C-alpha positions, 0 to 999 in steps of 0.5 A: 376661804376653803384654802385657808380654813377647809371646806367647812369654812365655806358657807353661803353667809360667809361668802356673802359677807366676803362679797359684801352682798346679802346671802339671799342674792347668791341664790340668783346664781347658784341653787345652794351650797352644792352649786358653789362646791360644783363651781369650786371643784371645776375651778380646781380641774381647770388648774390641771394641765390637759394632757397633749403629749404624743407619748401616753406615758409622758402625757399621764405623767405630766397630767398626774403631776399637775393634778398633784400640784393643784390638790396640794394648793387646794387640799379641801378638794381631795374628797370632792374631785369625783363626787359631784353630781353636776360636774362642770365643763372643765371637769368633763373636758379633763376626764375626756382628755385623759380617756382620750390619751388612754384610748389612743395608747391602745387601752380598751374602753374597759382598760381605760376605765381601769387605768384612770381609776388606778392613776387617780387612786394613787394620786389621791392617796399620795396627796392625802398622805402628803398633806396630813403628815406632821412635816412639810414633805418638801422640806428636808430639815423639817422632815429630819427634825420630826424623824429625830424627835420620833426616833428619840422616843423609841428603843432601836432594839424593839423597832429595828426595821423602822429605826433602819429606815428612819436613820439610813433613809429618812434622815439622810441628807437631801431626803424629801418625802415629796420625791416618793411621788415620782417613783411611785408614779413610774411603778403605776405607769409600768403596770399600765404598760404591762396590762395595756393590751391585756385588759378588756 
């Protein structure tokens, strides 16, 4: 329901209708809608690959890419991932695994907190931008069509830098905004590497 209509589409009444039961019967399983949201968020965390690779950079690269895939499948979860007061076991297991990767890589406990925050800030920010753009970020033709439409309504002399980026980069054959994710993630990992033993 949330994947199709957003989190606002999820109500106890609609869930009950979907299941073919009375709404009151749901309260035998959860206390309220927050209980449903807790379970939903935990389900999304269960879809994210737990990092197990020996190399910390590769482990975080795989985990963050997997988290991005899960959030693109479930964009409603973006604002809820770290908001639960009663996180489920999958959520806690995921967080513990990421912290473990960072600690084994030599980050102090404070440094691990900084690194985790930075990674997820990049992840959530990118997914928010990617899922709200007026084109499919993986579809070069769709991206080009929207770029051409925007470009046709501006005077290149007024916006020379935007025009250059749009025509020389965004409208270039094979361009995909989705590819920007991996580039940015490498910059984040490089920054973590530089600060790995400096953060307290």
